[in-house]
C-alpha positions in Angstrom: 22.1 20.0 -9.7 23.7 19.4 -6.6 20.0 19.2 -5.1 19.2 16.4 -7.6 22.2 14.6 -6.8 22.0 14.7 -3.0 18.2 13.6 -3.5 19.1 10.8 -5.6 21.9 9.8 -3.2 19.4 10.0 -0.2 16.7 7.6 -2.4 19.0 4.8 -3.0 20.1 5.0 0.7 16.6 4.7 1.7 15.8 2.1 -1.0 18.9 -0.1 0.1 17.7 0.0 3.8 14.3 -0.9 2.9 15.2 -3.6 0.8 17.8 -5.1 3.5 15.3 -4.8 6.5 11.8 -5.1 4.5 12.6 -8.0 2.2 15.7 -9.4 3.5 15.1 -10.1 7.2 12.1 -12.3 6.2 14.3 -13.9 3.5 16.6 -14.9 6.1 14.1 -16.1 8.6 12.6 -18.3 5.7 16.2 -19.8 5.1 16.6 -20.4 8.7 13.2 -22.3 8.7 14.1 -24.3 5.6 17.7 -25.2 7.0 15.9 -26.4 10.5 13.4 -28.4 8.4 14.3 -32.1 6.9 14.4 -32.9 3.2 12.3 -35.5 1.8 13.7 -38.6 0.0 12.9 -40.1 -3.2 11.1 -42.8 -1.2 9.1 -40.6 0.8 10.7 -40.6 4.2 12.0 -37.5 5.7 15.6 -37.0 6.9 16.8 -34.7 9.8 19.1 -32.3 8.9 22.9 -32.6 9.7 24.6 -30.5 12.2 26.2 -28.1 9.7 22.6 -27.4 8.6 21.1 -26.9 11.8 24.1 -24.5 12.7 23.3 -22.3 9.4 19.6 -22.2 10.7 20.4 -21.2 14.1 22.8 -18.6 12.6 19.8 -17.1 10.5 17.8 -17.0 13.3 20.5 -15.2 15.5 21.1 -12.6 12.8 17.4 -11.9 12.4 16.9 -11.7 16.4 19.9 -9.1 16.6 18.6 -6.9 14.1 15.1 -7.0 15.7 16.7 -6.0 19.0 19.0 -3.3 17.4 15.8 -1.8 15.8 14.0 -1.6 18.8 16.8 -0.3 21.1 17.5 2.4 18.1 13.5 3.3 18.4 13.8 3.5 22.3 17.4 5.6 22.3 15.8 8.7 23.2 13.8 7.0 26.2 16.8 5.1 27.4 19.1 8.2 27.5 16.6 10.6 29.3 14.9 8.2 31.7 17.8 5.6 32.4 20.8 7.5 31.5 21.6 4.7 28.8 23.4 6.1 25.4 23.7 3.4 23.4 23.6 5.1 19.8 
């Protein structure tokens, strides 16, 4: 029974990370694109986004960029540690 419990616990961790990185990052990027685009008014004209909305869009892009760079560095951690002597994680 202990093995089943550990397996289910590990499975939920993998599913959670998969949802965050697999679907969450593209969703955050899509929100950033949406925040940076203008909105269409009733008369058909396009209004520019406000400064607050642009800041939210930039924040979304920064979150995605940090996640991607962290992932690349995590994959490269053995190379960085062995060849360059840089220990990040």
